[in-house]
C-alpha positions as CSV (number, residue, x, y, z in Angstrom):
1,M,19.3,-3.9,-25.7
2,L,18.8,-0.3,-26.7
3,L,16.1,1.9,-25.2
4,E,15.6,5.4,-26.5
5,N,14.3,8.6,-25.1
6,I,11.0,9.1,-27.1
7,K,11.4,12.9,-26.8
8,H,15.1,12.8,-27.9
9,N,15.8,9.6,-29.8
10,D,19.6,10.5,-29.9
11,Q,19.7,9.5,-26.3
12,Q,20.0,5.7,-26.2
13,V,20.7,3.7,-23.2
14,S,20.8,0.0,-22.0
15,F,18.1,-1.5,-19.8
16,E,20.4,-1.2,-16.8
17,Q,21.0,2.5,-17.5
18,A,17.3,3.2,-18.0
19,V,16.4,1.5,-14.8
20,K,19.0,3.5,-13.0
21,L,18.1,6.9,-14.7
22,G,14.3,6.5,-14.4
23,L,13.8,9.4,-16.9
24,G,15.6,10.6,-19.9
25,R,16.6,14.2,-21.0
26,D,13.8,16.8,-20.9
27,Q,11.7,14.3,-18.8
28,G,11.5,12.0,-21.8
29,L,10.4,8.4,-21.3
30,F,12.6,5.4,-22.3
31,F,11.1,2.9,-24.6
32,P,12.5,0.1,-26.9
33,K,13.7,1.1,-30.3
34,Q,11.9,-1.8,-31.6
35,I,9.7,-4.7,-30.4
36,A,9.9,-8.0,-32.3
37,P,7.0,-10.5,-31.9
38,L,7.7,-13.6,-29.9
39,A,7.9,-16.9,-31.5
40,D,5.3,-19.8,-30.9
41,I,3.0,-18.0,-28.5
42,D,0.9,-21.2,-28.0
43,A,3.9,-23.0,-26.6
44,L,4.8,-20.1,-24.4
45,L,1.3,-19.9,-22.9
46,E,1.8,-23.6,-21.8
47,K,4.7,-22.7,-19.6
48,P,4.5,-22.0,-15.8
49,F,4.1,-18.3,-15.0
50,I,7.7,-17.7,-13.7
51,E,9.4,-19.6,-16.6
52,R,7.2,-17.9,-19.2
53,S,7.9,-14.5,-17.7
54,A,11.6,-15.1,-17.9
55,V,11.3,-15.9,-21.6
56,I,9.2,-12.8,-22.3
57,L,11.5,-10.4,-20.5
58,S,14.7,-12.0,-21.9
59,H,13.2,-11.4,-25.4
60,L,12.2,-7.8,-24.5
61,L,15.7,-7.1,-23.1
62,N,17.4,-8.7,-26.1
63,N,19.2,-10.9,-23.7
64,E,20.8,-8.1,-21.8
65,L,20.0,-10.3,-18.7
66,T,20.0,-14.1,-19.3
67,Q,16.9,-16.1,-18.8
68,H,18.7,-17.8,-15.8
69,E,19.3,-14.3,-14.2
70,L,15.7,-13.3,-15.0
71,Q,14.2,-16.4,-13.6
72,E,16.1,-15.7,-10.4
73,I,14.9,-12.1,-10.3
74,I,11.4,-13.0,-11.2
75,G,11.2,-15.8,-8.7
76,N,12.1,-13.4,-5.9
77,A,9.7,-10.8,-7.2
78,F,6.6,-12.7,-8.4
79,Q,5.9,-14.9,-5.2
80,F,2.2,-14.7,-5.6
81,P,-0.4,-15.7,-8.3
82,A,-2.5,-13.7,-10.7
83,P,-5.6,-15.8,-11.0
84,L,-8.4,-15.3,-13.6
85,A,-11.7,-15.4,-11.6
86,P,-14.9,-16.1,-13.5
87,V,-17.6,-13.4,-12.6
88,V,-20.5,-14.1,-15.0
89,D,-21.0,-15.9,-18.3
90,N,-18.1,-14.7,-20.5
91,I,-16.7,-12.1,-18.1
92,Y,-13.6,-12.6,-15.9
93,N,-11.6,-10.6,-13.4
94,L,-7.9,-10.8,-13.5
95,E,-7.1,-10.5,-9.7
96,L,-3.8,-8.6,-9.3
97,F,-4.0,-8.0,-5.7
98,H,-2.5,-11.2,-4.1
99,G,0.9,-9.6,-3.4
100,P,2.1,-8.4,0.0
101,T,0.4,-4.9,-0.4
102,L,-2.6,-6.3,-2.1
103,A,-2.4,-4.3,-5.3
104,F,-1.2,-4.8,-8.9
105,K,1.8,-2.6,-8.4
106,D,3.5,-5.3,-6.4
107,F,4.5,-6.9,-9.6
108,G,6.3,-3.9,-11.1
109,A,7.8,-2.6,-7.9
110,R,9.3,-5.9,-6.7
111,F,10.8,-6.6,-10.1
112,M,12.2,-3.2,-10.1
113,A,13.6,-3.4,-6.7
114,Q,15.3,-6.8,-7.5
115,C,16.8,-5.2,-10.7
116,L,18.0,-2.1,-9.0
117,S,19.6,-4.0,-6.1
118,R,21.5,-6.0,-8.6
119,F,22.5,-3.0,-10.8
120,S,23.5,-0.6,-8.1
121,K,26.5,-2.7,-6.9
122,G,26.4,-1.2,-3.4
123,E,26.2,2.4,-4.7
124,K,23.9,4.8,-2.7
125,L,20.7,5.6,-4.4
126,T,17.6,7.7,-3.6
127,I,14.3,6.5,-4.9
128,L,11.8,9.4,-5.3
129,T,8.3,8.5,-6.3
130,A,4.7,10.0,-6.3
131,T,1.7,7.9,-5.4
132,S,-2.1,8.3,-5.8
133,G,-2.6,5.2,-3.5
134,D,-1.1,1.9,-4.3
135,T,2.3,2.7,-5.8
136,G,3.5,4.0,-2.4
137,A,2.8,0.7,-0.5
138,A,4.3,-1.5,-3.3
139,V,7.4,0.6,-3.6
140,A,7.9,0.9,0.0
141,H,7.5,-2.8,0.7
142,A,9.6,-3.8,-2.3
143,F,12.6,-1.7,-1.2
144,H,12.2,-1.8,2.7
145,G,15.4,-2.9,4.2
146,I,17.5,-2.9,1.1
147,D,21.0,-1.5,1.9
148,N,22.1,1.8,0.4
149,I,18.7,2.6,-1.0
150,R,16.8,5.5,0.5
151,V,13.1,5.8,-0.6
152,V,11.2,9.1,-0.4
153,I,7.4,8.8,-1.3
154,L,5.1,11.8,-2.0
155,Y,1.3,11.5,-1.8
156,P,-1.6,13.9,-1.7
157,E,-2.7,14.7,1.8
158,G,-6.2,13.5,2.6
159,K,-6.8,12.1,-0.9
160,I,-5.9,8.4,-0.4
161,S,-7.7,6.0,1.8
162,R,-6.5,5.7,5.5
163,L,-5.7,2.1,5.0
164,Q,-3.7,2.8,1.8
165,E,-1.7,5.4,3.8
166,K,-1.1,2.9,6.6
167,M,0.4,0.4,4.2
168,F,3.4,2.4,3.5
169,C,3.6,5.3,6.0
170,T,4.2,3.1,9.0
171,L,7.5,1.2,7.9
172,G,10.3,3.7,8.8
173,G,13.8,2.7,8.3
174,N,14.9,3.6,4.7
175,I,11.3,4.5,3.8
176,E,10.4,8.2,4.2
177,T,6.9,9.5,3.4
178,L,5.9,13.0,2.7
179,S,2.2,14.2,2.8
180,V,1.9,16.9,0.1
181,Q,-0.7,19.7,0.5
182,G,-2.1,19.3,-3.0
183,D,-3.3,16.7,-5.5
184,F,-1.4,13.9,-7.2
185,D,-0.5,16.0,-10.1
186,D,1.3,18.4,-7.8
187,C,3.2,15.4,-6.4
188,Q,4.1,14.2,-10.0
189,A,5.2,17.8,-10.9
190,L,7.5,17.8,-7.9
191,V,9.1,14.5,-9.0
192,K,9.6,15.8,-12.5
193,D,11.2,19.0,-11.2
194,C,13.6,16.9,-9.2
195,F,14.6,15.0,-12.3
196,E,15.2,18.1,-14.3
197,D,17.7,19.2,-11.7
198,Q,20.9,17.4,-12.9
199,A,22.9,18.6,-9.9
200,L,20.3,17.1,-7.5
201,R,20.3,13.9,-9.5
202,D,24.0,13.5,-9.2
203,E,24.3,14.5,-5.5
204,I,21.8,12.1,-4.2
205,G,21.8,9.4,-6.8
206,L,18.2,10.1,-7.8
207,N,15.9,7.4,-9.4
208,S,12.2,7.0,-9.6
209,A,9.9,3.9,-8.9
210,N,6.9,5.3,-10.7
211,S,5.5,3.4,-13.7
212,I,7.7,5.8,-15.7
213,N,10.4,3.4,-14.9
214,I,10.8,1.0,-17.8
215,S,11.4,-2.0,-15.4
216,R,8.0,-1.7,-13.8
217,L,6.3,-1.5,-17.1
218,F,8.1,-4.6,-18.5
219,A,7.1,-6.6,-15.4
220,Q,3.5,-5.9,-15.9
221,V,3.6,-7.3,-19.5
222,C,3.9,-10.7,-17.9
223,Y,0.5,-10.8,-16.2
224,Y,-1.3,-10.2,-19.4
225,F,0.2,-13.4,-20.8
226,E,-0.7,-15.2,-17.5
227,A,-4.3,-13.9,-18.0
228,V,-4.6,-15.2,-21.6
229,A,-3.0,-18.5,-20.6
230,Q,-6.0,-19.1,-18.2
231,L,-8.6,-18.6,-20.7
232,P,-9.9,-21.5,-22.8
233,K,-8.0,-21.5,-26.0
234,E,-11.1,-20.8,-28.1
235,Q,-11.8,-17.6,-26.2
236,Q,-8.3,-16.1,-26.3
237,A,-8.5,-14.3,-29.7
238,E,-11.9,-12.9,-28.7
239,S,-10.6,-11.4,-25.4
240,V,-11.3,-7.7,-24.7
241,F,-9.3,-6.3,-21.7
242,S,-10.8,-3.4,-19.7
243,I,-8.1,-1.5,-17.8
244,P,-8.9,0.8,-14.9
245,S,-6.6,3.7,-16.0
246,G,-4.9,6.5,-14.1
247,N,-1.2,7.0,-15.1
248,F,-1.7,4.5,-18.0
249,G,1.2,2.2,-17.3
250,N,-1.1,-0.8,-17.1
251,L,-2.5,-0.2,-20.4
252,S,0.9,0.5,-21.9
253,A,2.0,-2.9,-20.6
254,G,-1.1,-4.6,-22.1
255,I,-0.4,-3.1,-25.5
256,I,3.3,-4.1,-25.4
257,A,2.0,-7.6,-24.7
258,K,-0.2,-7.5,-27.8
259,V,2.7,-6.0,-29.9
260,L,4.7,-9.1,-28.8
261,G,1.9,-11.3,-30.3
262,L,-0.4,-12.0,-27.5
263,P,-3.7,-12.8,-28.9
264,I,-5.8,-10.0,-27.3
265,K,-8.5,-8.6,-29.6
266,R,-8.6,-5.0,-28.2
267,F,-8.5,-2.8,-25.1
268,I,-10.8,-0.5,-23.2
269,A,-9.3,2.5,-21.2
270,A,-11.7,2.9,-18.3
271,T,-11.3,6.1,-16.4
272,N,-13.1,8.0,-13.7
273,L,-14.1,11.6,-14.0
274,N,-10.5,12.3,-14.8
275,D,-11.2,11.5,-18.4
276,T,-8.5,13.2,-20.5
277,V,-7.8,10.1,-22.6
278,P,-11.5,9.0,-23.4
279,R,-12.1,12.6,-24.5
280,Y,-8.9,12.7,-26.5
281,L,-9.8,9.3,-28.2
282,Q,-13.2,10.8,-29.2
283,T,-12.2,14.3,-30.3
284,G,-8.4,14.2,-31.0
285,E,-7.9,17.1,-28.7
286,W,-5.5,16.6,-25.6
287,A,-7.3,18.9,-23.1
288,P,-6.5,18.0,-19.5
289,K,-8.9,19.5,-16.8
290,P,-8.1,20.1,-13.1
291,T,-7.8,16.8,-11.3
292,V,-11.1,15.8,-9.6
293,A,-11.1,13.7,-6.3
294,T,-13.2,10.4,-6.7
295,L,-14.0,7.1,-5.0
296,S,-11.3,5.5,-7.3
297,N,-8.6,7.8,-6.0
298,A,-5.6,5.8,-7.5
299,M,-7.0,6.9,-10.9
300,D,-7.3,10.6,-10.0
301,V,-4.8,11.7,-12.6
302,S,-5.6,14.2,-15.3
303,Q,-2.2,14.2,-17.1
304,P,-1.1,10.6,-17.3
305,N,2.7,10.2,-17.6
306,N,2.6,7.0,-19.6
307,W,0.4,8.1,-22.4
308,P,3.3,9.2,-24.5
309,R,4.4,5.5,-24.7
310,I,1.0,4.4,-26.1
311,E,1.1,7.3,-28.7
312,H,4.6,6.2,-29.7
313,M,3.4,2.7,-30.4
314,I,0.7,3.9,-32.4
315,E,2.8,6.4,-34.3
316,Q,5.4,3.6,-35.0
317,G,2.6,1.6,-36.6
318,W,3.0,-1.2,-33.9
319,F,-0.5,-0.9,-32.6
320,D,-3.8,0.1,-34.3
321,R,-5.4,2.9,-32.5
322,E,-8.8,1.6,-33.7
323,L,-8.3,-1.3,-31.2
324,L,-8.4,1.1,-28.2
325,S,-11.7,2.7,-26.9
326,G,-12.1,4.8,-23.8
327,Y,-15.0,5.3,-21.3
328,C,-15.5,7.7,-18.4
329,I,-17.4,6.2,-15.6
330,D,-19.0,8.7,-13.1
331,E,-19.4,8.3,-9.4
332,D,-22.9,6.9,-9.5
333,S,-22.0,4.4,-12.1
334,T,-18.9,3.4,-10.1
335,S,-21.1,2.7,-6.9
336,L,-23.6,0.8,-9.2
337,G,-20.8,-1.3,-10.6
338,V,-19.7,-2.3,-7.0
339,K,-23.3,-3.2,-6.1
340,Q,-23.9,-5.2,-9.5
341,L,-20.7,-7.2,-9.0
342,Y,-21.7,-8.0,-5.4
343,Q,-25.1,-9.1,-6.5
344,L,-23.3,-11.5,-8.9
345,G,-21.4,-12.9,-5.9
346,Y,-18.2,-11.0,-6.6
347,L,-16.7,-8.5,-4.1
348,S,-14.9,-5.7,-5.8
349,E,-13.9,-2.1,-5.2
350,P,-14.2,1.3,-7.1
351,H,-11.3,0.8,-9.6
352,G,-12.4,-2.8,-10.5
353,A,-16.0,-1.6,-10.7
354,I,-15.0,1.1,-13.2
355,A,-13.3,-1.4,-15.5
356,Y,-16.3,-3.7,-15.2
357,K,-18.8,-0.9,-16.1
358,A,-16.6,0.2,-19.1
359,L,-16.4,-3.4,-20.2
360,K,-20.3,-3.8,-20.2
361,H,-20.6,-0.6,-22.1
362,G,-17.9,-1.6,-24.7
363,M,-18.3,-5.4,-25.2
364,E,-19.8,-6.8,-28.4
365,D,-21.5,-10.1,-29.2
366,G,-19.1,-13.1,-29.1
367,E,-16.4,-11.3,-27.2
368,V,-14.9,-12.4,-23.9
369,G,-14.3,-9.7,-21.3
370,V,-11.5,-9.5,-18.9
371,F,-11.4,-6.5,-16.4
372,L,-8.4,-5.9,-14.2
373,G,-8.8,-6.1,-10.3
374,T,-6.0,-3.8,-9.3
375,A,-6.5,-3.7,-5.5
376,H,-8.1,-5.8,-2.9
377,P,-11.6,-4.4,-1.9
378,A,-10.5,-4.2,1.8
379,K,-8.0,-1.4,0.8
380,F,-11.2,0.7,0.2
381,K,-13.1,-0.6,3.2
382,E,-14.9,2.5,4.1
383,S,-16.1,3.4,0.6
384,V,-17.1,-0.3,-0.2
385,E,-19.0,-0.6,3.1
386,N,-20.7,2.7,2.4
387,I,-21.7,1.6,-1.1
388,L,-22.9,-2.0,0.0
389,G,-24.2,-1.2,3.4
390,E,-22.3,-4.3,4.8
391,L,-19.2,-4.7,6.7
392,I,-16.1,-6.4,5.0
393,S,-13.3,-8.0,6.9
394,L,-9.6,-7.0,6.7
395,P,-7.0,-9.4,5.4
396,K,-3.9,-10.0,7.6
397,E,-1.9,-7.7,5.5
398,L,-4.1,-4.7,6.5
399,A,-5.1,-5.8,10.0
400,D,-1.4,-5.9,10.9
401,V,-0.9,-2.2,10.1
402,A,-4.4,-0.7,11.0
403,G,-3.3,0.3,14.5
404,L,0.2,1.6,13.7
405,P,1.1,5.4,13.8
406,I,1.6,7.3,10.6
407,L,5.2,8.4,10.3
408,S,4.7,11.0,7.5
409,E,5.9,14.6,7.5
410,Q,3.7,17.2,6.0
411,V,5.1,19.4,3.2
412,E,4.0,22.2,0.8
413,P,4.1,21.6,-3.0
414,D,7.2,23.6,-3.1
415,F,10.2,22.3,-5.2
416,A,12.9,24.4,-3.3
417,K,11.8,23.0,0.0
418,L,11.6,19.4,-1.3
419,R,15.1,19.8,-2.8
420,E,16.5,21.1,0.6
421,Y,14.8,18.1,2.3
422,L,16.3,15.6,0.0
423,V,19.9,17.0,0.2
424,A,19.7,17.3,3.9
425,G,18.7,13.7,4.3
426,N,21.3,12.3,1.9
């Protein structure tokens, strides 16, 4: 298939090239030249998750990988469910935290790792990625122990939960973690600077596992189909999906699913105080503010990297902008959302609570709401316990790492120093 750089559409690459390059020229994002709707969605929704996902991805990739190859890749990557949990009346939570690192990013990171391992053919690669929380763990676990792939993860010092940090900063081996004295936007800027340095890219075989990598985005499309497949048929066309949004990869994937023909009625972009997109949707002015630290730290992003892909789909006429609304949920409302869900018998965490509150603001009569549960509540044990005034237990995945030492190295947000570090360790 052909993917184009949406900044420079003369740069066109295959899926394999896009996965290996990560970013295009001038930090442009790769995206399909066209997305054709799938045939017979009803029959597709009847298929099992793995089989259905192979059909979807084979279609998106225009058969660059066969369904048999994709079924093998997906079978290795998606070894956990994505259940739709009823919360109250006509509201459901899509639980995306049943993977090995208890976060939705396990889907994309593991699919990417399987693809890249196949595509690299033994060639030495360096994966450089920034995380505001969950990406780091998902990427680290997905690539841990894979020969010839070095992983370097940047994260903002003191701005992710301790248990999030433990999930990916305790592995060692081919996983290196750098604690950056700054915020997530500083980490992202460093990654972008590295990708702009062609000599560095060539020298260390640089790649990124952030949601800017098209493989991660395509993998996420699959669980939207899984969600709709679990809804009663009469509710599917009235479904409204509320997406907790930071870097906007998750929403991008949902919109791709709709472009493919999935019967989702519309979307809600739910953000915390870092509300660049909700303000933009209301005013038409793109005006990022300095990043603010919040309870929902994985969404502490003021300049979301994936937004250009959504704009591209709107500009191409593939997606109607009127089908997207945005809500900013403040800290008090976030805490209230956690409490309200708990009173309904559902334990959630700040990111899911934001999506729930935005859904409650934005739902209309007759609609069915689905909000995304992007992380297990125990990953935010301290803040959830503070909000609820009750202790919550740790699942085995977190209990096993809670006592391990952090192996990170502290660094300044300085490109020259990061470059020197990357070259020295190659």
